[in-house]
C-alpha positions in Angstrom: 108.9 98.5 108.3 108.3 95.1 106.6 108.2 97.7 103.2 110.2 100.5 101.8 108.0 102.9 103.8 105.5 105.4 103.1 105.2 108.5 100.2 103.5 111.2 99.8 101.2 111.3 96.4 103.2 113.7 95.0 106.5 111.8 95.9 104.9 108.4 94.3 103.8 110.8 90.9 107.3 112.2 90.3 108.6 108.5 91.2 106.1 106.5 88.4 106.7 109.5 86.0 110.6 110.5 86.4 112.1 107.5 84.5 113.1 105.5 87.5 110.8 102.6 85.8 108.4 102.5 88.9 105.3 101.2 89.0 102.2 103.0 90.1 99.3 99.9 91.4 96.0 101.3 92.5 94.8 98.5 94.9 91.1 99.6 95.4 88.3 97.8 94.2 87.0 98.2 90.9 83.6 99.5 91.8 86.3 102.7 93.0 88.2 102.7 89.9 85.0 102.8 87.8 83.3 105.7 90.6 85.4 107.3 92.2 88.1 107.6 89.8 91.8 106.5 89.0 95.3 108.1 88.7 95.9 109.4 85.2 99.2 108.8 84.3 98.9 108.7 80.4 100.6 112.3 79.3 103.8 111.7 81.2 103.5 108.2 80.1 103.9 106.5 84.0 103.0 102.7 84.4 99.6 101.9 86.2 98.5 99.0 86.9 94.9 98.1 88.4 94.8 95.1 90.6 92.2 94.7 93.5 93.6 94.1 96.9 90.4 92.7 98.2 87.1 91.9 96.1 84.0 94.1 96.2 81.6 93.9 97.5 82.4 90.9 100.0 85.8 92.8 100.9 87.5 89.3 101.3 91.7 89.6 99.8 92.5 88.9 96.3 94.4 85.4 96.7 96.0 86.4 93.5 97.0 89.7 94.4 101.1 89.0 93.9 100.1 86.8 91.0 97.9 89.5 89.0 101.0 91.6 89.7 103.8 89.8 88.6 101.7 89.2 85.5 101.6 92.9 85.0 105.3 92.7 84.6 106.8 93.7 88.2 109.9 91.8 88.8 112.3 92.2 91.6 114.3 95.1 92.1 111.5 97.3 90.1 110.0 100.2 92.4 106.2 100.2 92.6 104.1 102.4 94.5 100.7 101.1 96.2 97.4 103.1 96.7 94.6 102.7 98.1 91.6 105.3 99.1 93.4 105.9 102.4 96.8 104.2 102.7 95.5 101.3 105.1 94.9 98.8 101.8 97.8 99.8 100.2 100.4 99.1 103.2 99.3 95.6 103.6 99.5 95.3 99.7 103.4 97.1 100.1 104.0 94.1 102.8 102.8 91.2 101.0 104.7 92.2 97.3 107.9 93.0 99.9 107.2 89.1 101.2 107.3 88.1 97.9 110.4 89.4 97.2 108.8 92.2 94.6 110.0 95.7 94.8 111.2 97.8 97.0 107.6 98.3 97.3 106.4 101.8 99.0 102.9 102.6 100.2 100.8 105.9 99.3 100.0 106.8 102.7 97.1 109.8 101.7 95.6 107.3 99.3 93.7 108.5 96.4 91.1 110.6 98.2 92.6 111.0 102.0 90.9 111.0 105.3 88.0 112.7 106.5 87.9 116.7 106.9 84.9 118.1 109.3 82.6 117.9 107.6 83.3 113.5 106.6 84.3 114.6 103.4 87.8 113.3 101.7 88.8 116.8 100.7 92.5 116.6 103.3 94.5 115.1 101.5 95.4 112.3 99.0 96.3 112.1 95.3 92.8 113.7 94.0 93.2 116.6 96.7 97.2 117.3 95.6 96.2 118.6 92.1 97.4 115.5 90.3 96.1 113.9 87.0 93.2 111.5 87.7 90.1 110.6 85.4 86.7 109.3 86.5 84.3 107.3 84.8 
């Protein structure tokens, strides 16, 4: 594995709000942050960074991703938890940060919304479906 490992949304939430100086990085697109929602770490005082892994609407990888994460204050040795919609983009982002010497970098495997249910809805797992704090709009 080329990053620190996969964690559940609950494990990521506990890490970023538990005094470990860990940071949560939401790597989804601006459109997703605006229309779907974002984790809300304001009450427990956790650190949240919004940095697109791929850009909307073209889907190209954000060439400045690692630089943006460094500019947000991430330094080697500071744990980072990466979140996307379902855990695919965040895995790639965790690999990129690890290759750049940052982290340990963990992938939030279920993502913000999780996979589809039998009806094609994202209601099975993920940050939102785990009952963790989030806000929309």
